[in-house]
C-alpha positions in Angstrom: -4.1 15.9 15.9 -6.5 17.8 13.7 -9.7 16.2 12.6 -8.5 15.9 8.9 -5.1 14.5 9.9 -6.8 11.9 12.2 -9.2 11.0 9.4 -6.3 10.4 7.0 -4.5 8.4 9.6 -7.5 6.2 10.3 -8.1 5.6 6.6 -4.4 4.7 6.1 -4.2 2.4 9.1 -7.6 0.8 8.0 -6.1 0.2 4.6 -3.1 -1.7 6.2 -5.5 -3.6 8.5 -7.5 -4.8 5.4 -4.2 -6.3 4.0 -3.5 -7.9 7.4 -7.0 -9.6 7.4 -6.3 -10.8 3.8 -9.5 -9.5 2.5 -9.2 -8.3 -1.1 -12.7 -6.8 -1.2 -12.0 -4.7 1.9 -8.8 -3.5 0.4 -10.5 -2.5 -2.8 -13.2 -0.6 -0.9 -10.5 2.0 -0.1 -9.8 2.8 -3.8 -11.6 5.2 -6.2 -12.9 3.7 -9.4 -10.2 5.4 -11.5 -7.4 5.1 -9.0 -3.7 4.6 -10.0 -1.3 2.1 -8.4 2.4 2.3 -9.0 3.8 -0.9 -7.4 7.3 -1.3 -5.9 8.5 -3.2 -9.0 7.7 -0.3 -11.4 4.3 -1.6 -12.6 1.5 0.8 -13.2 -2.1 -0.2 -12.8 -5.1 2.0 -13.5 -8.6 1.4 -12.3 -10.0 -0.9 -9.6 -9.9 -4.1 -11.7 -6.3 -3.7 -12.6 -5.4 -2.9 -9.0 -7.3 -5.9 -7.8 -5.4 -8.1 -10.2 -2.1 -6.6 -9.0 -2.9 -7.2 -5.3 -4.5 -10.7 -5.7 -1.2 -12.7 -5.6 -0.1 -10.9 -2.4 -3.4 -11.4 -0.7 -4.2 -14.9 -2.0 -1.1 -16.4 -0.4 1.4 -16.3 -3.3 3.9 -14.9 -0.9 2.6 -16.8 2.1 1.0 -15.2 5.1 1.6 -11.5 5.2 1.4 -8.7 7.8 2.1 -5.0 7.5 3.3 -3.2 10.6 3.0 0.6 10.3 6.1 2.4 11.6 5.6 6.0 10.7 3.0 8.4 9.3 3.3 11.8 7.7 0.5 13.8 6.2 0.0 16.9 4.2 -3.5 17.8 5.1 -4.1 20.4 2.4 -3.3 18.1 -0.5 -4.7 14.9 1.3 -1.4 13.1 0.8 -0.1 10.6 3.3 3.3 8.8 3.6 3.3 5.6 5.6 6.4 3.7 6.3 6.0 0.0 7.0 7.6 -3.4 7.5 6.1 -6.2 5.5 6.4 -9.6 7.2 5.9 -12.7 5.0 5.8 -16.3 6.1 6.3 -18.9 3.5 6.4 -22.5 4.9 7.5 -21.3 8.4 10.2 -19.0 7.1 9.6 -15.4 8.2 11.1 -12.6 6.1 10.7 -8.9 6.3 11.0 -6.0 3.9 10.7 -2.3 4.7 9.0 0.1 2.5 6.7 3.0 2.2 3.5 4.1 0.4 2.5 7.6 -0.7 -1.2 7.7 -0.7 -3.3 10.5 -2.2 -7.0 10.7 -1.2 -10.1 12.3 -2.6 -12.7 12.2 0.1 -12.4 8.8 1.7 -11.0 7.0 -1.4 -7.4 6.5 -2.5 -6.9 8.0 -5.9 -3.1 7.3 -6.1 -0.8 4.8 -4.4 2.9 4.9 -5.0 4.7 2.0 -3.4 8.5 1.8 -2.7 10.5 -1.0 -1.0 14.1 -1.5 0.0 15.9 -3.9 -2.3 18.8 -6.1 -1.5 20.3 -5.0 -4.8 19.4 -1.6 -6.3 17.4 -1.7 -9.5 18.9 0.7 -12.0 17.5 1.6 -15.4 19.1 3.0 -18.5 18.1 6.6 -19.3 15.0 8.6 -18.3 
């Protein structure tokens, strides 16, 4: 593993670990000030405060206890892009559920400047037109 690839892997897995610890401040430390988040429901959030607001319900227990298990990692070192495939486990009142998905992360230095999130859906979400 090249040094750059290892660095991107460590940043990506550290990002997932921050979610698993439930620490919103640690999660936000990974983002650049003007970062963009496109969440798995189609929402777009620009800037750290908007991203913090989008993540707060997930971290603050709105979906119960959460855990991300990383399953796969691909990187394009030249463009500092990473694709991580994961399973999200949620536990609400003792009922464990899981959802698979992936993130595409783009880094500048050690900060995420773009996060595109995708999850599998029980029923596909289709939209009209472009």
